[in-house]
MARDO-925348 format. One record per atom (N, C-alpha, C): atom name; residue in one letter; x, y, z; chain; residue number from 1. Coordinates in pm, 1 decimal, decimal comma, always signed. Atoms other than C-alpha are relative to their C-alpha. Example, Ala and Ser with C-alpha at 12.3 -4.5 7.8 and 13.67 -1.06 7.14 Angstrom:
BEGIN
<rec atom="N" res="A" east="+89,0" north="-119,0" up="+0,0" chain="A" n="1"/>
<rec atom="CA" res="A" east="+1230,0" north="-450,0" up="+780,0" chain="A" n="1"/>
<rec atom="C" res="A" east="+90,0" north="+120,0" up="+0,0" chain="A" n="1"/>
<rec atom="N" res="S" east="-82,0" north="-119,0" up="-6,0" chain="A" n="2"/>
<rec atom="CA" res="S" east="+1367,0" north="-106,0" up="+714,0" chain="A" n="2"/>
<rec atom="C" res="S" east="-77,0" north="+109,0" up="+73,0" chain="A" n="2"/>
END
This chain:
BEGIN
<rec atom="N" res="M" east="+76,7" north="-99,1" up="+67,3" chain="A" n="1"/>
<rec atom="CA" res="M" east="+12600,8" north="-2322,0" up="+16500,3" chain="A" n="1"/>
<rec atom="C" res="M" east="-146,5" north="-24,8" up="+34,3" chain="A" n="1"/>
<rec atom="N" res="T" east="+142,1" north="+12,1" up="-30,5" chain="A" n="2"/>
<rec atom="CA" res="T" east="+12241,2" north="-2253,8" up="+16601,1" chain="A" n="2"/>
<rec atom="C" res="T" east="-80,7" north="+94,9" up="-86,7" chain="A" n="2"/>
<rec atom="N" res="I" east="+92,5" north="-77,8" up="+82,0" chain="A" n="3"/>
<rec atom="CA" res="I" east="+11941,5" north="-2118,4" up="+16414,0" chain="A" n="3"/>
<rec atom="C" res="I" east="-132,3" north="+8,7" up="+75,2" chain="A" n="3"/>
<rec atom="N" res="K" east="+134,7" north="-16,5" up="-54,2" chain="A" n="4"/>
<rec atom="CA" res="K" east="+11619,5" north="-1974,1" up="+16553,2" chain="A" n="4"/>
<rec atom="C" res="K" east="-96,7" north="-44,9" up="-108,6" chain="A" n="4"/>
<rec atom="N" res="L" east="+92,7" north="+54,7" up="+98,9" chain="A" n="5"/>
<rec atom="CA" res="L" east="+11347,8" north="-2173,0" up="+16377,4" chain="A" n="5"/>
<rec atom="C" res="L" east="-125,4" north="+85,4" up="-11,2" chain="A" n="5"/>
<rec atom="N" res="P" east="+123,3" north="-76,6" up="+16,5" chain="A" n="6"/>
<rec atom="CA" res="P" east="+11038,9" north="-2007,3" up="+16230,6" chain="A" n="6"/>
<rec atom="C" res="P" east="-113,6" north="-60,8" up="+81,6" chain="A" n="6"/>
<rec atom="N" res="E" east="+118,9" north="+43,2" up="-73,0" chain="A" n="7"/>
<rec atom="CA" res="E" east="+10718,8" north="-2025,6" up="+16430,4" chain="A" n="7"/>
<rec atom="C" res="E" east="-76,7" north="-102,3" up="-82,8" chain="A" n="7"/>
<rec atom="N" res="G" east="+80,3" north="+102,1" up="+68,1" chain="A" n="8"/>
<rec atom="CA" res="G" east="+10524,0" north="-2339,3" up="+16342,5" chain="A" n="8"/>
<rec atom="C" res="G" east="+79,5" north="-105,0" up="-74,6" chain="A" n="8"/>
<rec atom="N" res="M" east="-80,1" north="+101,0" up="+68,4" chain="A" n="9"/>
<rec atom="CA" res="M" east="+10815,9" north="-2530,8" up="+16189,5" chain="A" n="9"/>
<rec atom="C" res="M" east="+5,9" north="-124,5" up="+88,1" chain="A" n="9"/>
<rec atom="N" res="T" east="+6,6" north="+123,9" up="-76,5" chain="A" n="10"/>
<rec atom="CA" res="T" east="+10772,1" north="-2890,4" up="+16299,3" chain="A" n="10"/>
<rec atom="C" res="T" east="+132,4" north="-76,3" up="-5,1" chain="A" n="10"/>
<rec atom="N" res="R" east="-117,9" north="+86,7" up="-0,2" chain="A" n="11"/>
<rec atom="CA" res="R" east="+11031,5" north="-3153,3" up="+16379,8" chain="A" n="11"/>
<rec atom="C" res="R" east="+15,8" north="-65,9" up="-136,3" chain="A" n="11"/>
<rec atom="N" res="E" east="-5,2" north="+63,3" up="+132,7" chain="A" n="12"/>
<rec atom="CA" res="E" east="+10942,5" north="-3324,2" up="+16052,0" chain="A" n="12"/>
<rec atom="C" res="E" east="+49,3" north="+97,7" up="-106,3" chain="A" n="12"/>
<rec atom="N" res="D" east="-48,6" north="-102,6" up="+92,9" chain="A" n="13"/>
<rec atom="CA" res="D" east="+10995,7" north="-2998,5" up="+15859,5" chain="A" n="13"/>
<rec atom="C" res="D" east="+151,0" north="+16,1" up="+12,7" chain="A" n="13"/>
<rec atom="N" res="V" east="-142,8" north="-18,3" up="-26,0" chain="A" n="14"/>
<rec atom="CA" res="V" east="+11335,2" north="-2953,4" up="+16022,1" chain="A" n="14"/>
<rec atom="C" res="V" east="+77,5" north="-121,4" up="-49,8" chain="A" n="14"/>
<rec atom="N" res="K" east="-68,2" north="+122,3" up="+40,8" chain="A" n="15"/>
<rec atom="CA" res="K" east="+11429,3" north="-3315,5" up="+15963,2" chain="A" n="15"/>
<rec atom="C" res="K" east="+10,6" north="-9,8" up="-152,4" chain="A" n="15"/>
<rec atom="N" res="L" east="-4,4" north="+0,6" up="+147,3" chain="A" n="16"/>
<rec atom="CA" res="L" east="+11340,0" north="-3287,7" up="+15592,3" chain="A" n="16"/>
<rec atom="C" res="L" east="+107,7" north="+94,3" up="-52,2" chain="A" n="16"/>
<rec atom="N" res="N" east="-106,0" north="-93,8" up="+39,9" chain="A" n="17"/>
<rec atom="CA" res="N" east="+11563,1" north="-2981,1" up="+15560,3" chain="A" n="17"/>
<rec atom="C" res="N" east="+138,2" north="-59,6" up="+26,2" chain="A" n="17"/>
<rec atom="N" res="Y" east="-127,7" north="+62,0" up="-33,7" chain="A" n="18"/>
<rec atom="CA" res="Y" east="+11844,8" north="-3166,4" up="+15734,2" chain="A" n="18"/>
<rec atom="C" res="Y" east="+34,2" north="-111,7" up="-99,0" chain="A" n="18"/>
<rec atom="N" res="E" east="-23,7" north="+110,3" up="+93,3" chain="A" n="19"/>
<rec atom="CA" res="E" east="+11803,3" north="-3469,4" up="+15509,7" chain="A" n="19"/>
<rec atom="C" res="E" east="+41,8" north="+50,0" up="-138,2" chain="A" n="19"/>
<rec atom="N" res="M" east="-38,9" north="-56,9" up="+129,7" chain="A" n="20"/>
<rec atom="CA" res="M" east="+11832,5" north="-3245,4" up="+15202,2" chain="A" n="20"/>
<rec atom="C" res="M" east="+145,1" north="+47,9" up="+0,4" chain="A" n="20"/>
<rec atom="N" res="T" east="-135,7" north="-54,2" up="-4,2" chain="A" n="21"/>
<rec atom="CA" res="T" east="+12162,3" north="-3095,1" up="+15320,7" chain="A" n="21"/>
<rec atom="C" res="T" east="+105,3" north="-104,2" up="+37,6" chain="A" n="21"/>
<rec atom="N" res="A" east="-96,7" north="+100,3" up="-47,8" chain="A" n="22"/>
<rec atom="CA" res="A" east="+12323,2" north="-3409,2" up="+15467,0" chain="A" n="22"/>
<rec atom="C" res="A" east="+93,4" north="-51,4" up="-109,8" chain="A" n="22"/>
<rec atom="N" res="P" east="-92,4" north="+49,5" up="+103,1" chain="A" n="23"/>
<rec atom="CA" res="P" east="+12460,1" north="-3542,6" up="+15133,4" chain="A" n="23"/>
<rec atom="C" res="P" east="+109,9" north="+101,1" up="-35,6" chain="A" n="23"/>
<rec atom="N" res="K" east="-100,1" north="-103,7" up="+29,0" chain="A" n="24"/>
<rec atom="CA" res="K" east="+12635,8" north="-3209,7" up="+15068,5" chain="A" n="24"/>
<rec atom="C" res="K" east="+109,2" north="-1,4" up="+105,9" chain="A" n="24"/>
<rec atom="N" res="W" east="-98,4" north="+3,0" up="-107,1" chain="A" n="25"/>
<rec atom="CA" res="W" east="+12803,3" north="-3222,8" up="+15407,7" chain="A" n="25"/>
<rec atom="C" res="W" east="+80,7" north="-129,3" up="-2,3" chain="A" n="25"/>
<rec atom="N" res="R" east="-70,9" north="+128,6" up="+9,3" chain="A" n="26"/>
<rec atom="CA" res="R" east="+12893,3" north="-3588,6" up="+15353,6" chain="A" n="26"/>
<rec atom="C" res="R" east="+114,3" north="+8,4" up="-100,4" chain="A" n="26"/>
<rec atom="N" res="E" east="-101,5" north="-14,5" up="+105,4" chain="A" n="27"/>
<rec atom="CA" res="E" east="+13090,9" north="-3487,2" up="+15043,4" chain="A" n="27"/>
<rec atom="C" res="E" east="+106,4" north="+104,5" up="+33,4" chain="A" n="27"/>
<rec atom="N" res="N" east="-91,9" north="-109,1" up="-32,9" chain="A" n="28"/>
<rec atom="CA" res="N" east="+13271,3" north="-3198,1" up="+15217,3" chain="A" n="28"/>
<rec atom="C" res="N" east="+134,7" north="-56,1" up="+45,3" chain="A" n="28"/>
<rec atom="N" res="P" east="-130,9" north="+57,2" up="-32,0" chain="A" n="29"/>
<rec atom="CA" res="P" east="+13644,3" north="-3280,0" up="+15223,2" chain="A" n="29"/>
<rec atom="C" res="P" east="+62,6" north="+54,6" up="+128,3" chain="A" n="29"/>
<rec atom="N" res="D" east="-57,0" north="-63,1" up="-118,5" chain="A" n="30"/>
<rec atom="CA" res="D" east="+13714,3" north="-3049,8" up="+15519,9" chain="A" n="30"/>
<rec atom="C" res="D" east="-73,1" north="-35,5" up="+129,0" chain="A" n="30"/>
<rec atom="N" res="L" east="+83,5" north="+31,0" up="-116,0" chain="A" n="31"/>
<rec atom="CA" res="L" east="+13441,5" north="-3177,8" up="+15751,9" chain="A" n="31"/>
<rec atom="C" res="L" east="+29,0" north="-140,6" up="+50,7" chain="A" n="31"/>
<rec atom="N" res="I" east="-20,0" north="+130,7" up="-61,5" chain="A" n="32"/>
<rec atom="CA" res="I" east="+13513,7" north="-3460,7" up="+15993,2" chain="A" n="32"/>
<rec atom="C" res="I" east="-134,8" north="-59,6" up="+40,0" chain="A" n="32"/>
<rec atom="N" res="R" east="+128,8" north="+50,1" up="-48,3" chain="A" n="33"/>
<rec atom="CA" res="R" east="+13165,7" north="-3490,1" up="+16145,5" chain="A" n="33"/>
<rec atom="C" res="R" east="-96,2" north="+116,3" up="+19,7" chain="A" n="33"/>
<rec atom="N" res="K" east="+104,4" north="-96,9" up="-30,3" chain="A" n="34"/>
<rec atom="CA" res="K" east="+12837,4" north="-3303,4" up="+16175,9" chain="A" n="34"/>
<rec atom="C" res="K" east="-111,7" north="-71,2" up="+72,9" chain="A" n="34"/>
<rec atom="N" res="N" east="+117,5" north="+46,5" up="-72,6" chain="A" n="35"/>
<rec atom="CA" res="N" east="+12566,2" north="-3364,8" up="+16433,4" chain="A" n="35"/>
<rec atom="C" res="N" east="-107,1" north="+107,3" up="-14,2" chain="A" n="35"/>
<rec atom="N" res="Y" east="+111,1" north="-93,6" up="+12,4" chain="A" n="36"/>
<rec atom="CA" res="Y" east="+12235,5" north="-3199,6" up="+16349,1" chain="A" n="36"/>
<rec atom="C" res="Y" east="-70,7" north="+12,2" up="+134,6" chain="A" n="36"/>
<rec atom="N" res="L" east="+63,8" north="-28,4" up="-128,3" chain="A" n="37"/>
<rec atom="CA" res="L" east="+12055,1" north="-3037,1" up="+16644,3" chain="A" n="37"/>
<rec atom="C" res="L" east="-144,2" north="+45,4" up="-19,7" chain="A" n="37"/>
<rec atom="N" res="Y" east="+138,7" north="-47,9" up="+0,3" chain="A" n="38"/>
<rec atom="CA" res="Y" east="+11688,4" north="-2978,9" up="+16720,6" chain="A" n="38"/>
<rec atom="C" res="Y" east="-48,0" north="+11,2" up="+143,8" chain="A" n="38"/>
<rec atom="N" res="D" east="+54,8" north="-26,7" up="-132,6" chain="A" n="39"/>
<rec atom="CA" res="D" east="+11533,7" north="-2823,9" up="+17032,2" chain="A" n="39"/>
<rec atom="C" res="D" east="-140,3" north="+57,4" up="-18,4" chain="A" n="39"/>
<rec atom="N" res="A" east="+139,1" north="-41,8" up="+22,9" chain="A" n="40"/>
<rec atom="CA" res="A" east="+11154,2" north="-2811,6" up="+16999,6" chain="A" n="40"/>
<rec atom="C" res="A" east="-46,6" north="+101,0" up="+104,3" chain="A" n="40"/>
<rec atom="N" res="E" east="+45,6" north="-85,8" up="-109,3" chain="A" n="41"/>
<rec atom="CA" res="E" east="+11101,8" north="-2644,7" up="+17336,7" chain="A" n="41"/>
<rec atom="C" res="E" east="+40,8" north="+145,6" up="-20,3" chain="A" n="41"/>
<rec atom="N" res="N" east="-49,7" north="-135,8" up="+19,8" chain="A" n="42"/>
<rec atom="CA" res="N" east="+11312,0" north="-2342,2" up="+17244,7" chain="A" n="42"/>
<rec atom="C" res="N" east="-1,7" north="+45,9" up="-145,6" chain="A" n="42"/>
<rec atom="N" res="G" east="+7,7" north="-37,2" up="+140,9" chain="A" n="43"/>
<rec atom="CA" res="G" east="+11254,5" north="-2345,1" up="+16867,0" chain="A" n="43"/>
<rec atom="C" res="G" east="+135,1" north="+24,7" up="-63,4" chain="A" n="43"/>
<rec atom="N" res="V" east="-136,5" north="-17,4" up="+48,7" chain="A" n="44"/>
<rec atom="CA" res="V" east="+11621,5" north="-2390,8" up="+16785,1" chain="A" n="44"/>
<rec atom="C" res="V" east="+44,1" north="-124,6" up="-75,6" chain="A" n="44"/>
<rec atom="N" res="G" east="-62,2" north="+107,2" up="+75,5" chain="A" n="45"/>
<rec atom="CA" res="G" east="+11797,6" north="-2600,4" up="+16523,9" chain="A" n="45"/>
<rec atom="C" res="G" east="+145,4" north="+35,6" up="-21,3" chain="A" n="45"/>
<rec atom="N" res="G" east="-139,1" north="-31,3" up="+30,2" chain="A" n="46"/>
<rec atom="CA" res="G" east="+12153,4" north="-2620,6" up="+16403,5" chain="A" n="46"/>
<rec atom="C" res="G" east="+85,2" north="-123,5" up="-13,1" chain="A" n="46"/>
<rec atom="N" res="G" east="-92,0" north="+111,5" up="+11,5" chain="A" n="47"/>
<rec atom="CA" res="G" east="+12459,0" north="-2837,5" up="+16404,9" chain="A" n="47"/>
<rec atom="C" res="G" east="+127,6" north="+22,9" up="+77,9" chain="A" n="47"/>
<rec atom="N" res="V" east="-133,1" north="-0,8" up="-59,0" chain="A" n="48"/>
<rec atom="CA" res="V" east="+12779,2" north="-2924,6" up="+16581,2" chain="A" n="48"/>
<rec atom="C" res="V" east="+91,3" north="-60,7" up="-104,7" chain="A" n="48"/>
<rec atom="N" res="Y" east="-91,3" north="+40,2" up="+106,9" chain="A" n="49"/>
<rec atom="CA" res="Y" east="+13059,3" north="-2948,5" up="+16327,9" chain="A" n="49"/>
<rec atom="C" res="Y" east="+137,8" north="-26,1" up="+58,7" chain="A" n="49"/>
<rec atom="N" res="L" east="-138,8" north="+26,4" up="-34,9" chain="A" n="50"/>
<rec atom="CA" res="L" east="+13398,1" north="-3104,4" up="+16373,7" chain="A" n="50"/>
<rec atom="C" res="L" east="+80,6" north="+15,1" up="-128,8" chain="A" n="50"/>
<rec atom="N" res="W" east="-77,8" north="-33,7" up="+118,2" chain="A" n="51"/>
<rec atom="CA" res="W" east="+13636,0" north="-2948,0" up="+16122,0" chain="A" n="51"/>
<rec atom="C" res="W" east="+145,9" north="-35,7" up="+20,9" chain="A" n="51"/>
<rec atom="N" res="K" east="-144,0" north="+23,3" up="-7,5" chain="A" n="52"/>
<rec atom="CA" res="K" east="+13997,1" north="-3023,1" up="+16042,5" chain="A" n="52"/>
<rec atom="C" res="K" east="+71,8" north="+124,8" up="+51,6" chain="A" n="52"/>
<rec atom="N" res="E" east="-58,6" north="-127,5" up="-41,1" chain="A" n="53"/>
<rec atom="CA" res="E" east="+14077,0" north="-2652,7" up="+16095,1" chain="A" n="53"/>
<rec atom="C" res="E" east="-111,0" north="+104,7" up="+8,7" chain="A" n="53"/>
<rec atom="N" res="K" east="+98,2" north="-107,5" up="-13,7" chain="A" n="54"/>
<rec atom="CA" res="K" east="+13885,0" north="-2341,4" up="+16203,9" chain="A" n="54"/>
<rec atom="C" res="K" east="-19,8" north="+72,8" up="-132,7" chain="A" n="54"/>
<rec atom="N" res="S" east="+10,6" north="-69,5" up="+128,7" chain="A" n="55"/>
<rec atom="CA" res="S" east="+13962,2" north="-2184,8" up="+15865,6" chain="A" n="55"/>
<rec atom="C" res="S" east="-100,6" north="-69,8" up="-92,3" chain="A" n="55"/>
<rec atom="N" res="H" east="+98,0" north="+73,5" up="+81,0" chain="A" n="56"/>
<rec atom="CA" res="H" east="+13749,5" north="-2458,3" up="+15705,7" chain="A" n="56"/>
<rec atom="C" res="H" east="-142,6" north="+38,1" up="+40,9" chain="A" n="56"/>
<rec atom="N" res="A" east="+132,5" north="-41,8" up="-47,4" chain="A" n="57"/>
<rec atom="CA" res="A" east="+13451,7" north="-2365,8" up="+15922,8" chain="A" n="57"/>
<rec atom="C" res="A" east="-34,8" north="+137,7" up="-54,3" chain="A" n="57"/>
<rec atom="N" res="L" east="+23,6" north="-135,3" up="+49,5" chain="A" n="58"/>
<rec atom="CA" res="L" east="+13488,6" north="-2002,8" up="+15824,7" chain="A" n="58"/>
<rec atom="C" res="L" east="-25,8" north="-0,7" up="-150,6" chain="A" n="58"/>
<rec atom="N" res="K" east="+16,6" north="+11,6" up="+145,2" chain="A" n="59"/>
<rec atom="CA" res="K" east="+13519,5" north="-2098,4" up="+15458,1" chain="A" n="59"/>
<rec atom="C" res="K" east="-139,7" north="-51,1" up="-36,0" chain="A" n="59"/>
<rec atom="N" res="W" east="+126,3" north="+65,0" up="+37,1" chain="A" n="60"/>
<rec atom="CA" res="W" east="+13211,3" north="-2322,5" up="+15446,0" chain="A" n="60"/>
<rec atom="C" res="W" east="-122,9" north="+64,3" up="+62,4" chain="A" n="60"/>
<rec atom="N" res="H" east="+112,3" north="-71,5" up="-61,6" chain="A" n="61"/>
<rec atom="CA" res="H" east="+12995,2" north="-2102,3" up="+15670,5" chain="A" n="61"/>
<rec atom="C" res="H" east="+6,2" north="+148,5" up="-33,8" chain="A" n="61"/>
<rec atom="N" res="G" east="-12,1" north="-137,3" up="+46,8" chain="A" n="62"/>
<rec atom="CA" res="G" east="+13058,5" north="-1787,3" up="+15470,5" chain="A" n="62"/>
<rec atom="C" res="G" east="-132,5" north="+59,0" up="-46,6" chain="A" n="62"/>
<rec atom="N" res="A" east="+117,2" north="-76,5" up="+43,8" chain="A" n="63"/>
<rec atom="CA" res="A" east="+12817,9" north="-1549,1" up="+15298,4" chain="A" n="63"/>
<rec atom="C" res="A" east="-104,0" north="-85,8" up="-71,4" chain="A" n="63"/>
<rec atom="N" res="E" east="+94,6" north="+84,1" up="+74,9" chain="A" n="64"/>
<rec atom="CA" res="E" east="+12662,8" north="-1808,1" up="+15065,1" chain="A" n="64"/>
<rec atom="C" res="E" east="-78,7" north="-91,8" up="+95,0" chain="A" n="64"/>
<rec atom="N" res="F" east="+64,3" north="+86,7" up="-98,5" chain="A" n="65"/>
<rec atom="CA" res="F" east="+12589,0" north="-2048,3" up="+15353,8" chain="A" n="65"/>
<rec atom="C" res="F" east="-100,3" north="+79,4" up="+84,0" chain="A" n="65"/>
<rec atom="N" res="R" east="+84,7" north="-81,9" up="-86,5" chain="A" n="66"/>
<rec atom="CA" res="R" east="+12446,2" north="-1770,5" up="+15571,7" chain="A" n="66"/>
<rec atom="C" res="R" east="-124,9" north="+47,5" up="-75,0" chain="A" n="66"/>
<rec atom="N" res="K" east="+113,9" north="-40,9" up="+82,7" chain="A" n="67"/>
<rec atom="CA" res="K" east="+12223,7" north="-1651,1" up="+15286,6" chain="A" n="67"/>
<rec atom="C" res="K" east="-99,4" north="-115,6" up="-12,8" chain="A" n="67"/>
<rec atom="N" res="K" east="+85,2" north="+118,4" up="+14,5" chain="A" n="68"/>
<rec atom="CA" res="K" east="+12089,7" north="-2004,9" up="+15235,8" chain="A" n="68"/>
<rec atom="C" res="K" east="-77,6" north="-27,4" up="+129,6" chain="A" n="68"/>
<rec atom="N" res="V" east="+66,2" north="+19,6" up="-129,1" chain="A" n="69"/>
<rec atom="CA" res="V" east="+12013,6" north="-2041,1" up="+15608,0" chain="A" n="69"/>
<rec atom="C" res="V" east="-111,3" north="+103,2" up="+18,3" chain="A" n="69"/>
<rec atom="N" res="M" east="+100,1" north="-107,0" up="-12,1" chain="A" n="70"/>
<rec atom="CA" res="M" east="+11830,9" north="-1707,2" up="+15603,4" chain="A" n="70"/>
<rec atom="C" res="M" east="-121,1" north="-29,3" up="-87,8" chain="A" n="70"/>
<rec atom="N" res="E" east="+110,0" north="+32,8" up="+90,4" chain="A" n="71"/>
<rec atom="CA" res="E" east="+11622,1" north="-1820,2" up="+15303,7" chain="A" n="71"/>
<rec atom="C" res="E" east="-87,1" north="-112,7" up="+55,5" chain="A" n="71"/>
<rec atom="N" res="I" east="+74,0" north="+117,2" up="-48,9" chain="A" n="72"/>
<rec atom="CA" res="I" east="+11524,0" north="-2150,2" up="+15466,1" chain="A" n="72"/>
<rec atom="C" res="I" east="-67,9" north="+27,4" up="+134,0" chain="A" n="72"/>
<rec atom="N" res="Y" east="+50,0" north="-13,7" up="-137,2" chain="A" n="73"/>
<rec atom="CA" res="Y" east="+11478,2" north="-2045,2" up="+15829,7" chain="A" n="73"/>
<rec atom="C" res="Y" east="-41,0" north="+141,4" up="+40,0" chain="A" n="73"/>
<rec atom="N" res="G" east="+39,5" north="-137,0" up="-31,0" chain="A" n="74"/>
<rec atom="CA" res="G" east="+11435,2" north="-1668,3" up="+15820,3" chain="A" n="74"/>
<rec atom="C" res="G" east="+78,1" north="+62,8" up="+114,6" chain="A" n="74"/>
<rec atom="N" res="S" east="-83,3" north="-58,1" up="-105,3" chain="A" n="75"/>
<rec atom="CA" res="S" east="+11710,4" north="-1605,1" up="+16074,5" chain="A" n="75"/>
<rec atom="C" res="S" east="+147,1" north="-26,0" up="-29,0" chain="A" n="75"/>
<rec atom="N" res="E" east="-145,6" north="+13,0" up="+14,8" chain="A" n="76"/>
<rec atom="CA" res="E" east="+12086,4" north="-1558,0" up="+16086,1" chain="A" n="76"/>
<rec atom="C" res="E" east="+50,1" north="-113,0" up="+89,4" chain="A" n="76"/>
<rec atom="N" res="P" east="-60,1" north="+100,2" up="-87,8" chain="A" n="77"/>
<rec atom="CA" res="P" east="+12285,7" north="-1854,0" up="+16212,8" chain="A" n="77"/>
<rec atom="C" res="P" east="+98,1" north="+65,9" up="+96,9" chain="A" n="77"/>
<rec atom="N" res="E" east="-96,0" north="-47,9" up="-99,0" chain="A" n="78"/>
<rec atom="CA" res="E" east="+12489,2" north="-1796,6" up="+16528,0" chain="A" n="78"/>
<rec atom="C" res="E" east="+105,3" north="-108,1" up="+19,1" chain="A" n="78"/>
<rec atom="N" res="S" east="-109,6" north="+96,0" up="-10,8" chain="A" n="79"/>
<rec atom="CA" res="S" east="+12830,1" north="-1959,0" up="+16553,7" chain="A" n="79"/>
<rec atom="C" res="S" east="+83,9" north="+25,0" up="+123,9" chain="A" n="79"/>
<rec atom="N" res="Q" east="-99,4" north="-2,0" up="-106,3" chain="A" n="80"/>
<rec atom="CA" res="Q" east="+13061,2" north="-2040,1" up="+16841,7" chain="A" n="80"/>
<rec atom="C" res="Q" east="+108,0" north="-97,8" up="-41,8" chain="A" n="80"/>
<rec atom="N" res="F" east="-111,6" north="+86,4" up="+37,8" chain="A" n="81"/>
<rec atom="CA" res="F" east="+13402,9" north="-2194,7" up="+16797,8" chain="A" n="81"/>
<rec atom="C" res="F" east="+72,1" north="-49,6" up="+124,0" chain="A" n="81"/>
<rec atom="N" res="F" east="-73,1" north="+63,7" up="-108,2" chain="A" n="82"/>
<rec atom="CA" res="F" east="+13577,5" north="-2435,7" up="+17029,3" chain="A" n="82"/>
<rec atom="C" res="F" east="+107,9" north="-88,6" up="-60,4" chain="A" n="82"/>
<rec atom="N" res="E" east="-98,3" north="+99,9" up="+38,4" chain="A" n="83"/>
<rec atom="CA" res="E" east="+13893,6" north="-2638,2" up="+16998,7" chain="A" n="83"/>
<rec atom="C" res="E" east="-47,5" north="-134,3" up="+54,8" chain="A" n="83"/>
<rec atom="N" res="T" east="+32,9" north="+134,2" up="-47,0" chain="A" n="84"/>
<rec atom="CA" res="T" east="+13849,1" north="-3012,4" up="+17031,1" chain="A" n="84"/>
<rec atom="C" res="T" east="+129,5" north="-81,2" up="+7,1" chain="A" n="84"/>
<rec atom="N" res="P" east="-128,9" north="+67,2" up="-9,5" chain="A" n="85"/>
<rec atom="CA" res="P" east="+14182,6" north="-3143,7" up="+17156,0" chain="A" n="85"/>
<rec atom="C" res="P" east="-10,4" north="-152,2" up="+11,5" chain="A" n="85"/>
<rec atom="N" res="I" east="+22,3" north="+144,2" up="-11,5" chain="A" n="86"/>
<rec atom="CA" res="I" east="+14035,8" north="-3488,1" up="+17227,3" chain="A" n="86"/>
<rec atom="C" res="I" east="-143,4" north="-30,3" up="-40,6" chain="A" n="86"/>
<rec atom="N" res="V" east="+132,6" north="+45,1" up="+41,6" chain="A" n="87"/>
<rec atom="CA" res="V" east="+13742,7" north="-3666,2" up="+17061,6" chain="A" n="87"/>
<rec atom="C" res="V" east="-12,3" north="-148,1" up="+33,7" chain="A" n="87"/>
<rec atom="N" res="V" east="+29,4" north="+139,5" up="-30,2" chain="A" n="88"/>
<rec atom="CA" res="V" east="+13598,2" north="-3988,2" up="+17202,0" chain="A" n="88"/>
<rec atom="C" res="V" east="-108,9" north="-43,8" up="-96,6" chain="A" n="88"/>
<rec atom="N" res="D" east="+95,7" north="+50,6" up="+97,9" chain="A" n="89"/>
<rec atom="CA" res="D" east="+13422,3" north="-4184,0" up="+16927,3" chain="A" n="89"/>
<rec atom="C" res="D" east="-23,8" north="-148,2" up="+28,9" chain="A" n="89"/>
<rec atom="N" res="N" east="+30,5" north="+137,9" up="-37,1" chain="A" n="90"/>
<rec atom="CA" res="N" east="+13260,5" north="-4497,9" up="+17063,2" chain="A" n="90"/>
<rec atom="C" res="N" east="-52,2" north="-83,0" up="-115,5" chain="A" n="90"/>
<rec atom="N" res="L" east="+46,5" north="+77,0" up="+116,4" chain="A" n="91"/>
<rec atom="CA" res="L" east="+13113,0" north="-4594,6" up="+16725,5" chain="A" n="91"/>
<rec atom="C" res="L" east="+114,4" north="-71,5" up="-69,9" chain="A" n="91"/>
<rec atom="N" res="I" east="-114,5" north="+64,4" up="+66,4" chain="A" n="92"/>
<rec atom="CA" res="I" east="+13453,4" north="-4659,8" up="+16577,4" chain="A" n="92"/>
<rec atom="C" res="I" east="+105,5" north="-46,4" up="+100,7" chain="A" n="92"/>
<rec atom="N" res="G" east="-89,2" north="+47,5" up="-104,5" chain="A" n="93"/>
<rec atom="CA" res="G" east="+13621,2" north="-4730,9" up="+16911,6" chain="A" n="93"/>
<rec atom="C" res="G" east="+133,5" north="+70,1" up="+4,8" chain="A" n="93"/>
<rec atom="N" res="E" east="-124,6" north="-75,5" up="+1,4" chain="A" n="94"/>
<rec atom="CA" res="E" east="+13878,3" north="-4452,7" up="+16895,4" chain="A" n="94"/>
<rec atom="C" res="E" east="-6,9" north="+122,7" up="+87,4" chain="A" n="94"/>
<rec atom="N" res="I" east="-19,0" north="-129,8" up="-64,3" chain="A" n="95"/>
<rec atom="CA" res="I" east="+14004,5" north="-4161,3" up="+17096,1" chain="A" n="95"/>
<rec atom="C" res="I" east="+100,2" north="+74,0" up="-87,0" chain="A" n="95"/>
<rec atom="N" res="S" east="-87,0" north="-79,4" up="+87,8" chain="A" n="96"/>
<rec atom="CA" res="S" east="+14148,5" north="-3895,0" up="+16864,3" chain="A" n="96"/>
<rec atom="C" res="S" east="+54,3" north="+118,7" up="+78,9" chain="A" n="96"/>
<rec atom="N" res="K" east="-65,8" north="-115,6" up="-63,5" chain="A" n="97"/>
<rec atom="CA" res="K" east="+14395,7" north="-3636,3" up="+16988,9" chain="A" n="97"/>
<rec atom="C" res="K" east="+59,0" north="+86,1" up="-110,6" chain="A" n="97"/>
<rec atom="N" res="D" east="-54,8" north="-88,6" up="+103,0" chain="A" n="98"/>
<rec atom="CA" res="D" east="+14510,7" north="-3330,4" up="+16800,9" chain="A" n="98"/>
<rec atom="C" res="D" east="+145,7" north="-24,6" up="-14,2" chain="A" n="98"/>
END
């Protein structure tokens, strides 16, 4: 999911917003992992989410989520969906397969 950031929003501003939402995502029972994204050159933020099922992504990125993103960043989030049949996780030393 990507978000066009407002003009003038700094990396620190974005990071503060991310830090405020991270605990909520940590408690989400359907989320396996989230990597927050920031691209200063193109003014884009967002996240890469690894969900247990696509239906979970659709559930948690519904109207309420999209409204919140619009309030904070002033733009609609854009989503793309991919299957992840294999995940290499070097932090925990595992390769996960669906």
